[in-house]
Residue, then its C-alpha position, 0 to 999 in steps of 0.5 A: m566386175v561380175l554381177i548376178l541377178s537372181t530371180t525367183r518366181f512362185p505361185i501366190s498361194k505359196a507366199k507364206e511357205v516360201s517366205l518362212r523358208y527364206i527366213e530359215v535358209t537365210k540363217e543357214f546361208p547368211p550373206d558372205k562378204t568374202l564372196e560377194k557384195v550384196i547390192l539388193r538383197l530382196a525386192a518382190r512384186v506380184t505379177g498375175n498369179e505369181i510373186e517374182s522376187i529379185g536379188l542383185s550381187e557383185v561377185k568378188e574377184g575370183k569367187y564366181e564358181e564358189v558363189l554359183k555353187r553356194s547359190m545352187k545349194l541355197q536354191l535346192r533348199f526350196a526344191d520341194i515347194e511346188g511351182i517355184t522357179f529360179k533363174n540366175e543371170i550373169f552380167l558384166s559391169g559397163v567398166a568390164a564390158f566396154p573394153m571388149v569393144g575397144l572403148e572405155m566406160p564414160e564417166 
């Protein structure tokens, strides 16, 4: 199984603007259960003078490219906000990764 950890960072001074845009964009791009299972929709913390938020989802079989394109479209809706950055990290679950080294995931 493929997991995507999405990280967004932005200046604290942009918190309200980013939050309002998030509400707007969520209406335009609601979660699509045919593409991915949302494990964690949103978690946030303050780090220095930035806010860092994360989301985690499990990509449905054969839907990785579609999820990636959708994610990029969504993130582009924030492009005009100064100081915002995005990072998508791709992970394999232990069940998928262990066989790559000839082992099975322990129970």
